[in-house]
N, C-alpha and C positions, 0 to 999 in steps of 0.2 A: 300671239306673237303682236309685238307694237309693232306701227307706223312715226318711220319720224322723216324728217325733212330737215332744210336745210332754210336758216333766219337769215335773210339776204343784208343785214347792216354789219353781223358780224361772222360772217359762217361758218356758224354752230351750229352744231347738230340740235334737235328741238324733238319732243316729243307726243302727236298733235294727242290732244283725248279723243276718241272715237268717240262720238257721242251713239248711242242704241249700241254699239260694238255685240253682244250679246245675241241681242233679236234678228242684228240681219246676221250674220254669220247662222243661225239656227232659220231663218227666211231661204239664204241662199245655199245653202247644205241639204240640210235635210227634208226641209217641206221642197223644193226645187228637185229636187231629186225624187219625193219619196211618192206624194202629193201635188205634183205640177199641176191642176187642176187649182188649187189654194194657190202657189204660186202667183200665176197667173191672174188668179180674183185679187189676191193682194195688191199687185203691178200692175193695177188699172186705174183708168181719169174716174169713175166709181170711187171707188176704195180710196181714190188718193184727196177726191173730194173730203170724204166724209175723215180721209183719219188726217187731214188742214186742218177744218174747224177741231173735231176735241182737243189738237193740241197746236192750235196757238190761236183759236180767236176768243177760246175763256177767260173773263181777267183773273188779273191776279188780289191775290187775296186784301181785302180792306184795308190791313196795316199797312201793307206794302212791303213785310218782310220775305214773301214768294216772289214779288219782286225784284227787290234786289240781289238775295241768293238767286234766283235765274239768270239776273246781271252779272254776279259776281261769275255763275261757273263760266255763262256765254267771254269775261277776260271784254264786256264794252269799255268802253273811253267816254264817260259821258259828258265830257269835258270837247270833244268831238261833235258831239250833238248840235244840232239846231236849236233842236224842244224837248228835250233831257227829260222836262216834268210831264210829256203826253206818253209817255212808253208805261203803259197798262196795260197791253198783252200783249203774247209772244207775236206777235205778227208785227203786232211798231213796234217793236224792236228790232223783227225785222228788216224791218222796213224803213228801217232811221232815212234818215239825212241826215249827211253831215258838213262841216263847214272845211268842204273838197277844196277852195282856190287854197287857204290855210296849212292843211290838216295833210293834206297831199297834192303837193306842188311837184309842176313840168317842167320837164326841161325845154328851154327857149326855142331850141336849134329846131329847124322846123325840119328835115330831113329825120327826124325820130318817128319812130313807133313804139306809141306808149298801152302798157296795160291798162284792157277793158273792166280789171275791175280786181278788189283784196282777194287774193286765193293762191293758190297752191301752184305752181305751174310749173311742165318741161316741154318740153320744142322738141323737132320733128325737122326728119324730111319722109317726103313722099318716093324718095328715087334709092333702090332698093341697093343702090351704089354706094349709098352716102352713109360714113359712119353715122349719121344721127337717122339710120334706116329703123322707125319705130310704129310707122302708122298698123297694122295688123295686128297689133297690139289692142289697139283701142276704139276700132272703123275701120271700117273698109270703106275704104272713099268714096267708090259710088253711088254704094248704099246712101253714106250720110248726107251727101247733097242730091240725094235722090233724083228721079229720072227730068233732069234738066239739061241743056245746050255749058257751063258751064265745067262739062268734066275736063272737054281736052284744055277751056284757061288755065287749070288749075292743075291740071295732070303734072309729076316728076317736080312738083313745089314744097314747099317748107311751108311747115303752121308750129303754130303756139295753141296748147291744151292747159284751159286753166280750171281746174274743181276750187270750188267755193266749198269753202264745209261753214258746220250751219253757223257758225263765231262770228262771221264776215258782213261785213255794212252791201248790200246785195239788189245795188242799183251796178248798171252793166255803164259805162263812155266808151265813148267813140274810141276807136283805138287811133285814127287816121281821119284825115284832113281828107274830102271829095265828097262828089254827088251820088244817089244813093239808083241804082240803074235796076235789080229787080231786089224782092219781097217776096218771100213765101212761105207757108208749113208746110210742113209734112209728119202724119198724122202717126202716130204709135203710142210703146208703152212709157210705164215713169221705172225704172227700174232705179236700186237706190247708189250712189256716187260715194259708196262705203267705199276706198280702196280691197275691201274684202271680196266684195260684192264684183267689183270692177275684171279683175279675174278670176273670176268665177265664170263667168260668160262671156263665152265669143262676143270681141266686138262690142259694146255695149253699148255706147255712143249711138249708132249705126240703127238701133232698135227703138230710142225712144224719141218721143215727141221733141219737134223742132223746130226751130226759127231761122231763118235761110238770108242773110242781108247781103246781098256783093254792089260795093263802094267802087271808083271809077276817081282815083287818088290821081292821076293824071290829067288832070285839069287848071282852071289857073284859080288858086290859090291851096290847091292840095299837095299833099303829101309827098307826094310824084316816085308812089312805088310799082306803080301799076295796076292791076285789081285786088280786092282785101273781100275776101267773102267771110263774115263774121256768124259764125252756129251758133245759136242758144241752145241749151240740151235743157231739160226740165229732168226730176228723177222725182223719185217718192217722196211723195206731199210736197210737189210742184206742182201745181195746178194750172200759172199761168202766167204768162213771158209781155205785161205789159208795153208795148211799146209809146216813151213817155220821154220825146226827145228837147231839150231846154237851149235855148241860146244863151240864156243867164241865168245862173243858177237852180235851182230848179222850176222856174216862173213860165209858166202861160204854156204847159206842155203839150205838145203836138204830138199824131201820130207818125211812124216812120211811113214814104212811102217815096214810090222812082221819082229823082226830078229833082230830089229834096237837099240842099246840103249840110253835111252835115261837118262842123265843127271838131275840129282833134281836142280830147280833153272834156266833153259834155257829157250829159248824161244822155245818157240811150235805150232805156228797157231798165225793166222790175221783173225780178223776181219776187214771186208769191207763196211761202217762202219757205224757209229748209234750208238746202243742199244743191247745188246744179253747177250747171259746165259749160264756158265759151272756148270755144273752135275756131282758131284764125289760122285763114290758108292764105298763102302771100304766094303769087308767080315764083318761074325758076329763076334767082339770077339776082331777084331786086333786090332784097334783105340780106341782111347779117347777125345775125342772135349777136346780144349782151355776151361775151367773153366770160363772164360770171353763172350765167345760169349753165352753157356750154359745161362746163367744166364741175360745177355742182351734178353736174347731172351722173356722172360719170363716177362720181368718188364711193367706194370700197368703204369708208369706213360708218358708215348711215345703216344702222336696220330700217329701211324699206320695206314694206308690204311690194313692193312690184320688182322690185330686183329681183323677190322669192319666188315669186306669181309667174315670172315669167326671166328667171335664171340668168340676169346679164343687170347689171348697174343700171339701177334707173331712180333718180333721187328730186323728191320734186324741190323746187325754193319759195322761202315764203312769198312773194312779189304785193305791192303797196300799187294802187288803180292811180292812173297816171303816168307812173315811172315810167325808166324807161325799161321796151322787150327788148329791140333792134333799132338799126338805121338804115339808112338808105345805101344798101348798096352803089358801088361806082358817081 
């Protein structure tokens, strides 16, 4: 079965090229069912490092034809890149830097929450009586955040889930302005972000290694939407999340830590490399999601593996980093 999403600019369905789909299907159906020990080995940290090296660190051919073919298959727009001539390995392609100030313009409204990534997005609610209640399809709320004091702060709140596909720009940007009040890592596995794999494994994002950053936006210069938790989730062949916040461009990157003020729209972290996922949590009643994202999600004319796997309309929208996700309520 193919997997489709909505192109935000046109509202039209598009078919996603699922890289390594046959291998993922084999791994998450036959291997997982009949050889669980082998499945656990493949989704381990050690195997992720090995697969990551073999797939991403070996240089392209000397003549550049392999490089051109790889860039063409991914659909990378070289005109956006800061250093297009330096992209001589798959890793450098995935970790490319772009002219985001001009290529990914950001709304001027201070009350706007923006997308943290170039990704395919779904929005949802943790309230069981909400029309957007989909959390149990992708994660267990308590398990995802870990043993932490933040459960009560975000209980019955809203969330947005961003799936970064291999072709995407892999820097995460700050979705809101505010002060970091907590940052911690939770260990776990390295499951694939392929839609077929996601509907196969129960609450997969609660099982992968992840970094949680909690931002207080109710401060001077902040976005004013309460506490926001940004969860960065690794995936198959994603072995590392580098925290590298920059106030200007990509200059002078610094680690993200409590007490640091983060400016909305600036680079925050980098996935190394492949596909991965961001999840944003908002406190109840603090934001309203963009209407088009909510409407697209319920469309029945789009062939989504999530709709089929979870037996409800569930369609992603392709969203650009720094574009509007939600706005402050009230």
